C-alpha positions, 0 to 999 in steps of 0.5 A: 211895656214897649210891646202894648205900646207896640199894641197901642200904635198898631192898633192907632195906626189901624184906627186911622185909616179912612176908606176911600172908594166907593167899594172899601166905604160899602166894606166899612159900613155894611159889616159889623165887625168886618171880622166876625170872630175879630179878637175872639178867635185864632186867626184861620191858619193859611192854606199849605197849596199855596204860592209865596214869594219873600220866603224860603218856604211857606209860612205858617201862623203858628209858627210866628207864634210870640210875634204880631203879624200884620196882613196886608191885603193886596192887589199891584193894580190898585193905587190905594194899595200901593199907598200904604206899602212905604208905610208899612217899610216904616213900620217893618224898620221900627218894629223888626223883632216884634213885628211880621208883615205878611203881604196877601195879594188877591187878584182882582184881575185876571192877569194878576193872578201869576206869580211870575207878574205879582214877583215883579211887582214886588220888585218894582215896589221893592217889597222885602217882606213875606209874600203870599199868592192868593189867587182863588180867594182862599185867605180872602174869604177866611177872614172877610175880607171885602175891600183892597187893601184891607190890614189885618193884625194878628197877635202875638198868640194867634188871635186877630185884633183887630181889621180895616178895611181900605184906606191909607195906614200912617206909620207915624 
């Protein structure tokens, strides 16, 4: 019952996130559903070659079965991406045993592709969850992301439940 309540809460958080930028508005209205396999197929795995921060080794979604995974597609020069960080921290604290948040840093500008620059941003914003450097947009493309930020919710069985481009999620 607690897991169902949690899924409902996270789903509501994603549902109320409203697009706030023209890019996000375009993405939100141009595709239905945002991710074509939403709720029907396994979530794409992370490429093994990517660099990770805040974790001792690269993560694999297969290793996270049994947990709810929330992917946060972000870039450190995106103000709306920064607005989501406090909400992610609240969710992580409240559901530490059930939820794994993974930041997918997909650079908008060339200098944002450098892992050292991402590490600085992670430290500056006190981000404690794992962050993957998606500098060549491999993960971005595999999930069909089109706007910063985009949140993707993956169920404990490894299937995409919902994706929400743009806007600000509410943790309450």
